[in-house]
N, C-alpha and C positions, 0 to 999 in steps of 0.2 A: 362506781367501780372502774378501775383503770383498764382500758382496753389493752389486749395483748400486743397490738400493733404499736402501742405507745411505750412499750418496754423494750429494752435491749439487755439481754441476759437477765439479771435479777434486779435491775434498777429501771426507774422511769427514764424516758428520753431526756427530760429536763436534767435529771441527776447525771445522766450519761454525758451530756454536753458540758456540765460543770467539771466532771472528771477529765474530759478531753482537754479542757482549758488548763486545768492544773497539770495534767500530764505534759502538755506542750511546754509549759513553763519549766518543768523538771528536765525535759529533753534538752531544752536550750541550755540549762545549767550543766547538764551532763556533757553536751557538746563542747562547751567552754572548758570544762575540766579535762576532757580528753585531748583537746588541742593544747592546753597548758602542759599536760603530761608529755605530749609529743614534742613540744618545744624544749622541755627539759631533756628528753632523750636526744634531741638534735644538738643541744648544748654539750652533752656528754660525748656524743659521737655525731659530728656533722656528716651529712651525706657525702660519700666519696665514691669515685668510680671503681677504684681498685685498692685492695689492701686494708690494713687496719687503721688505728688512730694516728699512727706516725709512719714515716717512710721506712722502708725495709732497712735492716742493718742496726736498728736500735734494740736495746735489751730491756728486760723487765717492764715491758709495756703490754697492755691488754690489746687483744684484737677487738674488732667491732663487736663480734658475737659475744666475746667474754665480757666486755664492758656492759653490753645491754643485758646479758644474763645476770650479772651482778646487780644491776639496777632493778631488774625484774624481781630477783630474789629478795632484795631489801625492801621492796614495797608490796611484796606478796602477790604478784601476778605472773602469768606465763610470759616467757620472752617473746613469743609470737605476738602477744597483745601489745607489748612495748614497741615491737617492730612495726606493727600496724599503726599505732599512734604516730610514730616517728615518720613513717612514709607519708601519711596523710597530711601531717603538719608541714612537711617539706613541700608537698604539692600545692598546699593552700597557705601561703604566707599570710601574716597578719595584714589586714586591709583588704584581702580577697575572700575572706571567709564570710559566708552568708548567714547573718543572724536569723534565727528561727528555722534554719534548715538543719536536719540532724547530721551528726558526725558520720552516720552510716551512708547517707547520700553523698556527702563530701568524699568519703572513701571510694565509693563506686565511680563518681565522676573524676576522681583523681587519675583514672586511666586514660583520660583524654590527653593525648600527647601534646598538641599545640596549646601553649599557655593562653593565648588570646581566645581560642575556641573554648577552653575550659572556663575562663572567666565569664564569657558570654553565655555558656550553657547553663550555668547555675542561676542566671538571671531570667531564664526562660522556662519557668516551671510548666509542665504539661497540664492539660485540662483533665480534671477528674470528673467523669460523668456522674458518679455517685453523689458527690457533694456539690457539683455545679460550680466549682471554683478551680483556679489554677494552683496546684500545690504539688510538692514533691513527695513521692513515695519511693521505696527501694526499687520496686518494679519499674517505675517511671524512669529512674536513673539508669537501670539496667538496659532499658530499651534504647536510651541515648547512646550507650557505649557498645551495644550489640551483644550483651550477655543474655542468657536464657533467664526468663522470669520465673518467679515462684508460683504466680497465679496467671496461667496463660489465658488470653482473651481472644486474639486473632486466630484464624484458621491455621496459619503457619506455626504460631506458638503452640497450639494444641497438638498439631501433628508432631512437632519436635518433642513435646512432653510424652506423647505415646511412644515415640521411637526410643526415648531414653528408658521408658519403663519396660520395653519389650526387647532389650538387648539379649536377654536369655532366650535361646532358641526354643525351649519348651514353652515358655510363656508366650512367645511370639506365635508359635503354632496354635496354641489354644485360643489366643485372641483372634487370629485369622479365621479359625474354624467357627468361632462364635459370630464373628462379623458377617461371614458369608452365609449365615443362616437368616440374615435380615434382608428381606426382599428389596427394601429401599436402597440397600448397599449394593447388592449383587447386580441390580439393573444398571449401575454405573460402571461395572467392571467389564472390560472388554474381553472377548474370547481369549486373546493372547495372554492377558493378565491372569485369567482363570487357569489356563494351561500351566503358566509359570508357578502359580500357587500350588496346583496339584502336584507338579513335578517336585517342588520343595517338600511337600508333605509325604511323598512316596519314595523318598530316597532309600528307606529301609526296604530290602528285598521282600521280606515277609509281608509288609504293608502293601507294597506294590502288587504282589501276587494276589492278595485278597481283593484289592480294588479292581484289578484286571478281571478276576473271576466274576465279581459282582457286575461289572460293566458288560461283560460278554453274555450275561444272562438276559440282557435287554436286547430283544430281536433287532431293533433298528440299528443299535450299535454294532451288534455282531455282523449283520449284513454288510454295513459300511466298512468295517474293519477287514473282513474277509475279501471283499471286492477290491479294496485298495491294495492289500498285501498279495492277493492271489487273483489277478484279473480273470483267469480262466475258470475260477471256482465259482459255481452257482450254489448258494445256500438256500435250501428250501425251508419254508416256515414249519 
């Protein structure tokens, strides 16, 4: 009987490795096809800093967008896809494209401005601790160019992922409330930070009134508050 640990999804690990090998071959074919399509788009519309396919003042000529839209329509894809192929092919001319590295990784690394740095970057694949090999993944490429990754690993990446997910104030408030219920978390929160969190959570006057009422029912809090606000006032227990 095959152990569960020797299976990935519905296949054995051996079959999985076979599929990965076949998939990598297909990915290489896809990358070559995408680059070829990008080269075609570049032939139709070379990259230009300003304007369309010809200098201003000419008639009955397509703009860059119109030309690429026509090409996209005729091959049955979105114009943005053609633009993506064209941009990446331009940033990675023939001879600089890395065989065996996906088009996706090339596209991400295309944002490296300096050409020499770009050529060097793709030759320096990051180490993958899961496989024990140096290999490119989209997240590895995103780390090189400073983009946020899809699967955060480091503390900074995880913090940013949480920040992105808690942009909505209501979500952030609920998350903050839940986190502050965890002793291991609250012991690392300074008094000043706790005050700031409470202040944010009690901006609503009704909430602030209820919190104040509940706090003043605690004798130690009530005494301290009255003594601070009214030095001559002596509160009896």
